[in-house]
N, C-alpha and C positions, 0 to 999 in steps of 0.2 A: 153783361159787363165784360169788357176785354181785359186781358192781363198782359203784363210785361215781365220778362225774366231779367233779373239783375244779379250781378256778382258783388259780393261783399267779402272783406277779410274775415277770416275765422274769428278773430278777436271781436269784430263788430257783430258778427252773427251771435257769438256767445253773450255779449252784452245785451243785444236785442232780445234774445231768448230769455235772459234773466229778467228783463223788464216786462215781458209779455205776461198778461194775466191768464189765469187758467181758462181754457176753452176760447181764448182770443186768438184770432189768426194773426199772422205776421203783418198783413196789410192793415188790419184794424189797430194793431199795436203801433205801427209807424204813424198812422193817421192820428191816433190819440196823442202820441208824444209830440208830433208836429203842432197840433192844436194847443197843447199845454205850453210849448215854447212860444208860440205866436201870441198867446193870450197873456203872457207874463208882463206885468206892468212895472214891477219894482225888482230890485236886486233880491229882495226877500222872496218874491214869487219865483224867481229863477232858481234860487238856492233850494227852495222847497221842491221844485220840480226835479232838480238834479239829485236830491236826496232819494228819490224813488228809482233812480237809474243805478244799475250795478257799478261799483267802483272800477276805476282804471286798474289794469294789471300793473305790476311793478315795472315791466318793460315799457308800457304806454306812459306811465308816470315819469319815468326817466327821460323818455323822448320829449314829452311835453316840457319838462324843466329845461332840457337842452335847447329847445326852440325858444323858450322865453329868455334864456340867458343870451342866446345869439341875437335876438331882437334887441335886448337891452344894450348889448355891446355895440350894436350898429347905430343906436340913437345918439345924437349929438346933444347931450343934456345941457351943455353950456349955452346952446343957442335957444333953448326954450325959456320963455319968461313965464314962470308958474306962479307969479304973484297974484 
């Protein structure tokens, strides 16, 4: 089996390491997490899957909320017919 080297943020590495099971390689952990996400059929399935992943750091949470706020500000809500 061939291998590839990838670079990830330290924060991503820490979250992946926290999600990795004992004696599980990083490759196996990534594969397992991808399968879990791909096989999720409902929002409940997705939330259960996310509950097994290490929570976001405060910095990541703040960045996430900033992106959401920026996207909401850009949306032209008056043009959307949500009836």
